[in-house]
C-alpha positions in Angstrom: -55.9 188.5 -31.7 -55.1 190.5 -28.5 -55.3 188.6 -25.2 -57.9 191.2 -24.1 -60.1 190.3 -27.1 -60.0 186.6 -26.5 -63.4 185.1 -25.6 -61.6 183.3 -22.8 -60.2 186.5 -21.2 -62.9 187.0 -18.7 -63.2 183.4 -17.6 -59.4 183.2 -17.3 -59.4 186.3 -15.0 -62.1 184.7 -12.9 -59.9 181.5 -12.7 -57.0 183.7 -11.5 -59.3 185.3 -8.9 -60.5 181.9 -7.7 -56.9 180.6 -7.5 -55.5 183.6 -5.6 -58.4 183.5 -3.1 -58.1 179.8 -2.6 -54.4 180.1 -2.0 -54.8 183.0 0.4 -57.7 181.5 2.2 -55.9 178.1 2.6 -52.8 179.8 4.0 -54.8 181.9 6.4 -56.6 178.8 7.7 -53.7 176.4 7.7 -51.3 178.9 9.4 -53.7 181.1 11.4 -51.5 181.2 14.5 -48.2 181.7 12.8 -49.7 184.4 10.5 -51.3 186.2 13.5 -47.9 186.3 15.2 -46.0 187.4 12.1 -48.6 190.0 11.0 -50.1 191.4 14.2 -53.5 190.7 12.8 -56.0 188.9 15.1 -56.3 185.1 14.5 -60.1 185.3 14.4 -59.9 187.9 11.6 -57.4 185.8 9.6 -59.5 182.6 10.1 -62.8 184.3 9.3 -61.5 185.9 6.1 -59.8 182.7 5.2 -63.1 180.8 5.3 -64.7 183.6 3.3 -62.0 183.5 0.7 -62.3 179.8 0.2 -66.1 180.1 -0.2 -65.6 183.0 -2.6 -63.0 181.0 -4.6 -65.5 178.2 -5.1 -68.1 180.7 -6.4 -65.5 182.4 -8.7 -64.5 179.0 -10.1 -68.1 178.3 -10.8 -68.5 181.6 -12.7 -65.2 180.9 -14.6 -66.4 177.4 -15.6 -69.6 178.7 -17.2 -69.8 178.7 -21.0 -71.1 182.3 -20.9 -69.8 184.2 -17.9 -72.5 185.7 -15.7 -71.9 189.4 -16.4 -74.1 190.7 -13.6 -72.5 188.5 -11.0 -69.0 189.4 -12.3 -70.0 193.1 -12.1 -70.8 192.5 -8.4 -67.4 190.8 -8.1 -65.7 193.9 -9.5 -67.4 196.0 -6.8 -66.6 193.5 -4.1 -62.9 193.4 -5.1 -62.7 197.2 -4.9 -64.5 197.0 -1.6 -62.0 194.4 -0.3 -59.1 196.7 -1.3 -60.8 199.7 0.5 -61.3 197.5 3.6 -57.6 196.5 3.5 -56.6 200.1 3.5 -59.1 201.1 6.2 -57.8 198.2 8.3 -54.2 199.6 8.0 -55.0 203.2 8.6 -57.5 202.5 11.5 -54.8 201.6 13.9 -57.1 199.0 15.5 -54.4 196.3 15.5 -50.7 196.4 16.1 -49.9 195.4 12.5 -46.2 194.5 11.9 -44.3 195.4 8.7 -45.0 191.8 7.5 -48.7 192.4 8.3 -48.7 195.7 6.3 -47.1 193.8 3.4 -49.7 191.0 3.7 -52.6 193.3 3.7 -51.2 195.6 0.9 -50.5 192.5 -1.3 -54.1 191.5 -1.0 -55.3 195.1 -1.8 -53.0 195.3 -4.9 -54.0 191.8 -6.1 -57.8 192.5 -5.9 -57.4 195.9 -7.5 -55.5 194.4 -10.5 -58.2 191.6 -10.7 -61.0 194.1 -10.5 -59.5 196.1 -13.3 -59.0 193.0 -15.5 -62.6 191.9 -14.7 -63.9 195.3 -15.6 -61.9 195.3 -18.9 -63.3 191.8 -19.7 -66.9 193.0 -19.0 -66.4 196.0 -21.3 -64.9 193.8 -24.0 -67.8 191.3 -23.8 -70.3 194.1 -23.9 -68.7 195.5 -27.1 -68.7 192.0 -28.6 -72.4 191.5 -27.8 -73.2 194.9 -29.4 -71.3 194.0 -32.5 -73.0 190.6 -32.8 -76.4 192.2 -32.5 -75.6 194.9 -35.1 
C-alpha cells in the first residue's frame, strides 16, 4: 500500500501541520525580541502571528485526532495555507519592513512549509474522495 493511499495519510499530514505551527508559534512567542532583531520583522507581527499559529495548531491537532477527518474544514485549511504563503511573499516584496537575510529565510521557510503541507492536504482530500466514491459504488 502506498503511503498516499493509507487511511492515516490525511490525519498524519494534519499532525505535521499542527506540529510545525506549534513549533513556529512557540519560537516566535518565546524569542520575539531576538527574532525581531535577527529578522528585521516587527515584534508585534511576530508575537501576533505566534499566537495565531499556536491557536491554529490546536485546531489542526483536533482535526487530526478525529476518526474521520473533517473534509470541509481541511479544504479551508488548504486555502488558508496557500493564503499564508501568498501573505509571506507579499510581506517580502512589499518593502514595508527592513527584513534581513535571516528574515527572508524565516519568511520563505514558512511559505515553503505551508505550500508543501497544502499540497499534501489536497492530495489527501483527493484520495479520501476517491475512496468514498469507491465505497459507494
